[in-house]
C-alpha positions, 0 to 999 in steps of 0.5 A: 555523553553529550549527544548531537541535537536533531532538528526535523522539518516535516511538511504535515503533522503525521509525517512529523510524528512518524519521524519523531517516533523513530528518532527519538531516544528513550529518556531524552527530551523529544518535542513535536512542535505544531506552532514553531514560530510561537514554540521556540521559547519555553513551553511555560510561557515565562519571559526566557527567550532561550531557543526551545531547540537548544533544550531538546535532544530531538526537535520536530517541527510540523511546518504545515506546508504540504499545501501552502504556496511554494514561497510560504514553505521555503520561508517557514523552513528558513525560519525554522533552520534560523532558530536551530543552534549551531552543531544541530544535525538536521533532517527534512522529511518528505512525502515518499510519494513526493507530494507537497513542497518538496522543491521549496523545502529542499531548496531551502535546506540546500542553500545552507550546505550539501544535502543527500536525499533518499526517498525510498520507503522499502516497507510500503513498496516504494523504492527508487531506481535510476532517480525514479521512484517506483510503487511496487515496481511501477514508475510513480508517474505510471500509477494512480497514486496522485489521482487526488492531486491537482497536478500530474506527478514528477517523473524523477527525483530531480524534477521533485527536488527542483535541482537540474544538475543533481547527482543520482547515486545508483544501488550498485555504486552505493553497495561497492562502497558507500562512503566513497560513492557518497564522496564522489557524488558530492564532488559533482553536485552539492545535492546527491539523490540516492537510489535504494531498493531495501532498508539495507541500502538506506542504512549505507546511505545513512551511515556514509551521510552521518559520518560525513555530518551532511544535512539529509532529507527524505522518507520516514524509511530514511529517518529510521535508517539514520536513527539506526546510524547514530544510535537512536533506537526510536520509541517502543510505544508501550501503554501508558498506565493510569487514569480513568477509563477513557473515551476515545474520539476517532477522526477520519478525514481521508476519502480513500476507500481503504478509510471506509473499510477501516471505519466499517471495521472499528464500528464493528468492534463497537464503536459509535460512529457520526457522519457529517457534511459541511454546514450540519449543526455542531453536535452536542458538547455533551456527546460522549464526553467523560464516558468510556467508549469509542466514537469515530467521526467521519465525513458522510461517505456520499460527500464529494466537496472541497477537501479543505472545507471538509477537514475544517468542518470535522475539526470544528465538530471535533473541537466540541466533542473533544473539548474541555480537560476530561475530553477524550483521547484522540485518534486522527488519520489524514495529516491535514485533518489531524492538524486541523483537530489540534489546532481547534483545540489549542494544542501546539506541541506533543511528546512522542511515545512511540509507534503502534504500527507502521506510520501510526504514532502515539503521543501525548499532550502537556495535559496527559491526553494521548494522541495517535496519528497516522497518514490517511492512506496507510494501514490495513482494515484493522488499523483504526482498531489497533490505533484505539486499542493503544490508548485503551489497552490498560482498561479492559471494559473499554478495550475494543475487540476486532470482529474479524480477529475474533472470528473463529473461522478466520485468522489474520496477517499484516501484509504491508498496507492490507490485512489478509483473511485466510482459512484457519491454520494450526497455531504457531509456537510463541516465538516462531515466525510463521512460514512464508507461503510458497508461490510456483511462478510459471515461466509462460511463453519463453519467447515473449517477456515472461522470463524478462519480467520474472528475474527482476520481480523474483529478487524484488524485496517486497516480493522476498518479504512476503512469499517463497517464489519458485519459477516453474520453467527452464533455468537457461532461458531465465539466464538469457533473460538476465543477461538481456537485463544486465541483471546479476541475479544467480539462477539455480535450479532445485530438485523440488520446491521444499528445498528452494531457498530464494533470496536476495539476488537468487532465483530458484527454477524447478526445471520442467523440460528443456527448451532449444538453446537457439529459441528465438525471442519474439516468434511463435514456437510450438516448442514454447507453447509446449513448454508453457503448457508443461509448466502450468500443468506442473504448477497445478499438480504442486497446487492441488498437492499442497506443495505450493500455496498459490500460483502466479503465471507469466503470459502465454501465447494462444497460437503457440500453445495451439501449435503445440496441440493444446487447444485452450483459450488461455490459462483460465480454461486450462487450469480449470481442466488441470484441476477438475473445476467445472466453472471459474471466473475471471477478476480483474484487480486494480488499486482503484476497482475490482471487476469479476465477469459473468461472461468473458470470451464470447460474442455479445449476443452469446453472452446475453443468451448464456446469462442466467440467474444461476450463472450470476449467482455463482459469479457473485459468490466466487467474487464475494469469496475472494474478497472475504479471503483478502481480508474484507469480511463484508464487501459491498458488491455492485452488480451491473445490469445488461442494458443502458440504464440497467433497463430503466424499468422496462424502457430499454430491452425486454426485461432481461435484468428482471429475468436473469439478474434480480432472482439471483440478487434476491437469493444472495441478500437472503444469505446475508451478501451485501449485493446492490443492483442491477446497476447502470454500468455507466455509473457503477464504475464511478461509484466503485472508484470513489469507494462505494463498492469494493466489487463490481460484477460486470456481465460481459467482457468489454463492460468490465475491461473498459473501465479497468484499463482506464481506472487502473491497468498499470498495476492491474492484475488477472485473478482466476476465482473459483479454482481449488488454488489461488491463481494470479497473473499479470495483466499483459500479454507476451509483448513479442514486439519488445521480448528480448529487449530488456525493456519490459517492466516487472510492476505487473508481475510484483503486483501479481505475486503481491496479491497472489500472497494475499489470497493464499492460505498460509503453509503449516509451520 
């Protein structure tokens, strides 16, 4: 049966490879072109002028235009479209975070006819609501995802696509009837921008667009949905047998902190490491050539220079190390770096073989060299190890072993873009899915915004994919919150957490007490304070009894808590009392930096007096344990000083650093903890923000809270470390001023639940 050929245009190599893997058909011809202008002819270099598109079931063109001028990006798109034969189905792959020349490439496509665009990537927590891209429930323009970009992010898809009058197709309309909804939207605009909260939504969009024969644009998740809608199952990425034991060269160009952790894991698995700065002499050509093993090439971690210059230097070094017919297989992260490396080696086309993991795609060149590519921001800490294994799996003596995975005291699981280490659990029988952890979500102060952030968060697809959330609170109040939000969620009560069956559109509630039906929004109430106390007490009992694996708390109001007769400063102290814990620490966690505090809610003079070596040591250990639990076996920890410049060798203060901090660090280092300091606080957070440290230990409240609120409060989460149970919380208060208005943003609750799951132990199957 003849299959309609497909042309995919992507703005970078990793996106091109990702899309090729999900749209290719086993047994059919698929090609990734890196030099489209030269690659439209047959690859044998002969005189046949026939378009190469015409002979392929799937042609994926890397336009290499992410950082090009908009006019050039549009021109490359137009040339690629011109080369496609009549009847070709076209898909334009865009970045799900809307980076690059989205308007230029979508505009060039839209000039030729209607376009349906779906930017959501639910697997990575990227959804679209009312035309706005959300990252883990937070609007893209309110996150730090664009912090490395030269311009601020667009506020919605209309701005990104450069189409002022584009129609936005909402999920409610879509789900009511996708074909009719799309047809109605196209009558108002030739460009339709689609909301989507789940892969099921993307499937509806893809099915309607495919049936209408309309050109499409969007994320890799939308590409996969189009593959499902058109019978393109994608490639399984199985091993390619044969050949001698390979040498593997991994080139890591990303400056993200996650990349540094991935390199650390790969080096720990036995890889050699080469670090470079632009201008360093090129390595010897014989380095690693022709011998089994893995070498990772990366920029010097302390380097802060022009990203283009860094990528060019890595490519030049990689060309020396990987040149020649017997050169190593390649593992390349970061689209710009990967493209430059392949250009330097004269590789202008690839054959996709399949995905190793989400976004990591294995291909091969005409000469048989395997190439694994992946966006720089993707993957957990073990991603580089997995990518390397993909090309060494047939060679036992080359196969790398992940030291964390092999550690008998720790098991791992993949959680979206992160890896999580947990306490050992009994093995799950083959073919049986590991049970999801149950998280008790306390409703907090019912007069505040807690109920309003809980309802949408607990039906969020990313949350439901990770855990079984059960609210400990009042079902009637949650129903009132759903009415305020205009949300159709079903609120059901359960007798116990074990019988709860949360799911799409369903919130399960363990009823504790009963609030007055007329409890007002936004006012201090002893009834609400009593309820908040009871919810936390019930959740603590469940956790200590092992019936839930974590607690996630909505905010309570201290004044209301005190009015009910419970004299605790907040959740931290209340949970410590309820669980019989003498000492705990507050940790603030954001995508940019994590901070644990030696002291918190006391005056500055009292804080300095309270700090002593034992307290510093215990605080660092609690932070270290939390990071190890979250999947980082060897976290780098920076410890702030007390005085300006950490005392500057006695110039400031009275030797507090030497007296109160240094003895603790000596004990910790002797125990093998990678701890540094005392550090000047004014530079410690800068160093952590660029990836030098995984955790900063602050000596007092404002020393830690101030930088966190600048660097990432929009995705901030409050954790209590040191308890016998994991507890996370939103990093905002009850917000009485907007309670009951439907204006509360659930993003912090979604993030708090995600981090609760990352730190939680797994339930026994």
